[in-house]
VEXFI-312536 format. One record per residue (C-alpha): x negated, y negated, z negated; residue in three letters. Coordinates in steps of 0.25 Angstrom, whole numbers, padded with zeros to 4 digits, always signed. Layout:
REM VEXFI-312536
XYZALA...
This chain:
REM VEXFI-312536
+0018-0085-0006MET+0019-0100-0005SER+0029-0106+0005GLY+0038-0094+0006ILE+0051-0093-0001ARG+0059-0080-0003GLY+0070-0076+0007ARG+0076-0068-0004THR+0089-0062-0001ALA+0101-0063-0010ALA+0102-0051-0019GLY+0087-0047-0017ALA+0081-0039-0030PRO+0075-0049-0040ARG+0060-0045-0042LEU+0051-0049-0053ALA+0036-0046-0057VAL+0030-0043-0070VAL+0016-0046-0070GLY+0009-0057-0063THR-0006-0055-0062SER-0015-0044-0057GLY-0008-0033-0048TYR+0005-0039-0053ALA+0002-0052-0044PHE+0003-0043-0031SER+0018-0040-0036TYR+0021-0054-0036LEU+0016-0056-0022HIS+0025-0044-0018ARG+0037-0049-0025ALA+0035-0062-0018ARG+0034-0055-0004ILE+0047-0047-0007LEU+0054-0060-0011HIS+0050-0068+0001ASP+0055-0056+0010GLU+0068-0057+0003GLY+0068-0043-0003LEU+0067-0048-0018VAL+0069-0060-0026GLU+0056-0062-0034PHE+0061-0068-0046VAL+0050-0068-0056GLY+0037-0063-0063MET+0033-0061-0077ALA+0020-0059-0085ASP+0015-0060-0099ILE+0007-0072-0095ARG+0010-0084-0087VAL+0009-0080-0072PRO-0001-0086-0063SER+0002-0098-0054ALA-0001-0088-0043ALA+0009-0078-0048ALA+0020-0088-0050VAL+0018-0094-0036ALA+0023-0080-0030LEU+0037-0083-0037LEU+0047-0087-0027PRO+0057-0099-0029ASP+0065-0095-0042GLY+0055-0085-0047GLY+0050-0086-0061THR+0038-0082-0069ALA+0040-0076-0084HIS+0033-0073-0096LEU+0036-0059-0099GLY+0045-0049-0092VAL+0057-0050-0101ASP+0059-0065-0097ASP+0057-0061-0083LEU+0067-0050-0083LEU+0077-0059-0091ARG+0076-0071-0082ALA+0075-0065-0068ARG+0082-0051-0069ARG+0074-0045-0059PRO+0079-0032-0051ASP+0065-0027-0049ILE+0053-0030-0057THR+0038-0027-0055VAL+0030-0024-0067VAL+0015-0026-0065ALA+0010-0028-0079THR-0002-0021-0086PRO+0003-0006-0086PRO+0004-0005-0101HIS+0016-0015-0100ALA+0023-0008-0089HIS+0033+0000-0098VAL+0036-0012-0106GLN+0039-0021-0095VAL+0044-0010-0086GLY+0054-0007-0097SER+0059-0021-0098ALA+0061-0022-0083VAL+0069-0010-0082LEU+0078-0014-0094ARG+0081-0027-0087ALA+0086-0019-0075GLY+0075-0021-0065SER+0069-0011-0056ASP+0054-0010-0059LEU+0040-0009-0052LEU+0029-0005-0061LEU+0015-0007-0057GLU+0005+0004-0059THR+0002+0011-0068PRO+0017+0011-0071PRO+0017+0017-0085VAL+0006+0023-0094LEU+0013+0034-0100ASP+0025+0044-0099ARG+0033+0036-0110GLU+0032+0024-0101GLY+0036+0031-0089PHE+0048+0037-0096GLN+0052+0024-0102THR+0052+0017-0088LEU+0058+0029-0081SER+0070+0029-0091ARG+0073+0015-0090LEU+0073+0015-0075ALA+0082+0027-0075ASP+0091+0022-0085ASP+0093+0009-0078ALA+0093+0014-0064GLY+0081+0006-0060LEU+0069+0008-0051ALA+0055+0009-0057CYS+0044+0009-0046GLN+0029+0010-0049THR+0018+0002-0042GLY+0010+0015-0037PHE+0008+0009-0023GLN+0004+0022-0017SER+0018+0028-0019PHE+0022+0018-0008GLY+0013+0024+0002SER+0018+0029+0015SER+0008+0040+0015ALA+0015+0047+0003LEU+0027+0051+0011PRO+0018+0056+0022VAL+0010+0064+0012LEU+0022+0069+0005GLU+0028+0074+0018ALA+0015+0081+0022ALA+0015+0088+0009ILE+0029+0093+0010ALA+0026+0098+0024ALA+0015+0107+0019GLY+0004+0100+0026LYS-0005+0101+0014LEU+0000+0114+0009GLY+0004+0115-0006GLU-0002+0103-0013VAL-0011+0108-0024VAL-0016+0095-0029GLY-0017+0080-0027VAL-0030+0072-0030GLY-0033+0057-0031ALA-0046+0050-0031ALA-0051+0035-0032GLY-0063+0028-0036ALA-0064+0013-0037TRP-0073+0002-0043ILE-0068-0006-0054ARG-0077-0017-0060THR-0078-0023-0074ASP-0068-0034-0069ALA-0057-0023-0067TYR-0058-0019-0082TYR-0057-0034-0086ARG-0045-0038-0078ARG-0035-0036-0089ASN-0035-0032-0104PRO-0030-0017-0101TRP-0040-0014-0090ALA-0049-0002-0094GLY-0040+0000-0107ARG-0032+0012-0111ARG-0025+0005-0122TRP-0023-0010-0125LEU-0017-0016-0138ASP-0012-0002-0142GLY-0005+0000-0128LYS-0009+0010-0118ALA-0014+0004-0105VAL-0021+0016-0099VAL-0030+0009-0089ASP-0039+0019-0082GLY-0043+0025-0068THR-0031+0034-0066LEU-0021+0026-0073THR-0023+0012-0066ASN-0032+0010-0054PRO-0030+0024-0049PHE-0016+0026-0055SER-0011+0026-0040HIS-0020+0038-0037ALA-0014+0046-0049VAL+0000+0042-0046ALA-0001+0044-0031THR-0007+0058-0033ALA+0004+0062-0042LEU+0014+0057-0032LEU+0008+0064-0021VAL+0007+0077-0029GLY+0022+0076-0032GLY+0020+0074-0047ALA+0022+0060-0050GLY+0035+0062-0057GLY+0031+0074-0064ARG+0025+0077-0078ASP+0011+0082-0078PRO+0008+0095-0085ALA-0007+0091-0088GLU-0016+0079-0085ILE-0031+0081-0086ALA-0040+0068-0087LEU-0054+0065-0086GLU-0057+0050-0089LEU-0070+0044-0089TYR-0076+0030-0090GLY-0088+0021-0087THR-0084+0008-0094ARG-0082+0004-0108ASP-0066+0004-0106ILE-0056+0013-0112GLU-0050+0018-0099ALA-0057+0027-0089ASP-0063+0023-0076ASP-0065+0036-0070THR-0055+0047-0072ALA-0048+0060-0066CYS-0035+0068-0069LEU-0028+0080-0066ARG-0013+0081-0067ILE-0006+0094-0067ARG+0009+0097-0066PHE+0018+0109-0068ASP+0017+0113-0054GLY+0013+0105-0042GLY-0001+0099-0038PRO-0011+0094-0048GLU-0016+0079-0047ILE-0031+0075-0049VAL-0035+0061-0048VAL-0049+0056-0050ALA-0053+0041-0050ALA-0064+0031-0055SER-0066+0016-0056LEU-0081+0018-0056CYS-0083+0020-0041ALA-0095+0015-0033GLU-0085+0010-0022GLN-0070+0010-0021ASP-0064+0023-0015HIS-0050+0023-0010GLU-0041+0032-0019PRO-0033+0043-0013TYR-0024+0055-0016VAL-0027+0069-0010VAL-0017+0080-0009VAL-0022+0094-0009HIS-0014+0104-0003GLY-0016+0119+0000ALA-0017+0116+0015LYS-0022+0102+0016GLY-0024+0089+0009ARG-0019+0074+0010ALA-0026+0061+0006LYS-0019+0048+0003PHE-0026+0036+0000TRP-0016+0029-0007TYR-0021+0014-0007LYS-0023+0014+0008SER-0011+0024+0011HIS-0020+0033+0019ARG-0016+0047+0021LEU-0023+0060+0026GLU-0016+0073+0027ILE-0025+0085+0030ASN-0036+0075+0034ASP-0027+0068+0044VAL-0024+0053+0042ARG-0009+0050+0042VAL-0003+0037+0046SER+0006+0031+0036VAL+0014+0018+0034GLY+0012+0006+0025ALA+0015+0008+0010PRO+0028+0004+0004ALA+0027-0008-0006ASP+0032-0002-0019LEU+0039-0016-0023LEU+0046-0016-0010ARG+0050-0002-0012ASN+0056-0005-0026LEU+0063-0017-0020VAL+0069-0009-0009ALA+0073+0002-0019HIS+0080-0008-0028HIS+0089-0013-0016VAL+0092+0001-0011ASP+0087+0013-0020PRO+0094+0024-0012ALA+0086+0019+0001ARG+0073+0016-0005THR+0067+0025-0016PRO+0056+0020-0025LEU+0042+0024-0020LEU+0035+0023-0033ALA+0045+0026-0044PRO+0040+0027-0058LEU+0046+0041-0058THR+0034+0045-0049SER+0024+0041-0059THR+0028+0051-0071ARG+0015+0059-0070ALA+0007+0046-0068PHE+0012+0042-0082ALA+0008+0055-0088SER-0006+0053-0082MET-0008+0039-0088VAL-0003+0044-0101GLU-0013+0055-0101ALA-0024+0045-0098VAL-0019+0036-0109ARG-0020+0048-0119ASP-0033+0053-0114ALA-0047+0052-0122PRO-0055+0040-0118SER-0063+0042-0105PRO-0076+0049-0105ALA-0088+0040-0102ARG-0095+0043-0089ILE-0111+0044-0092PRO-0119+0032-0088PRO-0128+0040-0079GLY-0116+0041-0069TRP-0112+0027-0069ILE-0119+0015-0063ARG-0114+0000-0064THR-0112-0009-0052VAL-0110-0024-0052GLY-0110-0034-0063GLU-0101-0042-0072GLY-0086-0040-0069LEU-0090-0033-0056GLY-0098-0022-0063ARG-0092-0007-0061HIS-0097+0007-0065PRO-0100+0017-0054VAL-0098+0032-0057VAL-0108+0039-0048ARG-0100+0048-0038GLY-0086+0044-0043ILE-0080+0041-0030GLY-0083+0055-0025GLU-0079+0062-0038GLU-0065+0057-0038VAL-0063+0062-0024ALA-0069+0076-0027VAL-0059+0076-0039ALA-0047+0073-0030ALA-0052+0083-0020ASP-0054+0094-0029ARG-0042+0091-0039LEU-0052+0091-0050ALA-0057+0082-0062LEU-0070+0076-0062PHE-0076+0087-0072SER-0071+0098-0063GLU-0078+0092-0051ILE-0092+0092-0058GLY-0093+0076-0060VAL-0105+0076-0069PRO-0099+0066-0080TRP-0086+0073-0080ALA-0082+0083-0090SER-0070+0092-0093SER-0072+0088-0107ASP-0066+0075-0103GLN-0053+0081-0098TRP-0041+0077-0105TRP-0028+0084-0103ARG-0014+0080-0106ARG-0003+0091-0106HIS+0011+0087-0104TRP+0018+0100-0106ALA+0019+0099-0121ALA+0024+0084-0119ASP+0035+0089-0110ARG+0040+0100-0118ALA+0041+0091-0130ALA+0049+0081-0122THR+0058+0092-0117ALA+0060+0097-0131GLU+0064+0082-0136ARG+0074+0080-0124THR+0079+0094-0122GLY
């Protein structure tokens, strides 16, 4: 953003970004735009490595680059901090941010287990700070319209929420960083996988639409499959059940023949709604509904910081409690089952190579439509022997006994 200097108003919140490469680079752009609009003072960035020249060039006059989050927090004392580091660093870095007295925006997946969720939630609550997540779909203007339709009974009683997605991911995707395709790295859980990273938005949005984002699941059933020599799955489905309310089923794959736009489908007793969360398209009972532009979650956090009573958070960490339980279940599940070679063909060469699972684009859609796992809809290579269930009732009872 050469040639433009900020019109930052006196007293504007001080904003910093932790992470400077990959998706974090987009936050640097957004921070500079907000600075130039006078909504924030973009005071600095931090990384564990020296930021690139392109990253540093996004700093306004007076902004500084730092090695490590502690130096950034000590030197610049931000009011709002974006954390877009690798997911397994989120709790450690996010904790440091909250202890320094800064509101926090965590890129997705925000945490990798319930302990991390509870740690950050407790720190934010104790300090009276805001903790926003980066689930962009939560800022969609389609969601209030969908929620109003459900409340008005246009779908009847909601019995379930499905989600489906199928994308191509080449070998380059799994070589983009050390934790790609890994469940563990250097003794730490990283929990990369179909449902926990690329399609984490599908899971989190389905839970939110189903009114269950902030709840504890009663049971999670998983089927994890793989086509590559990696730790993580690249094709998976799950069912999440609660003590009351609709069940959630998500099916997704990174082994498609072509990219399919992911969506969430709400099944009601009298109708259904379909929400394509990346393009913010909405259909209610097969009728396209016009919706406005999505809200930017960083802008939302800035507005909340300035006037929390007037501007509630759109994607608070509190709405991702069930999502954290799902990631923990994937972490603890057995290794993915291999899809037999006869169902896979390889396309491309070198870093552009990618496996294609025959028919997977249609099968994820059927699973979401029927609210059923792969093994339940007759996918030939899927088996109920691969089911892995995590029951949470015993954990909740033990927690209640300890804290009662």
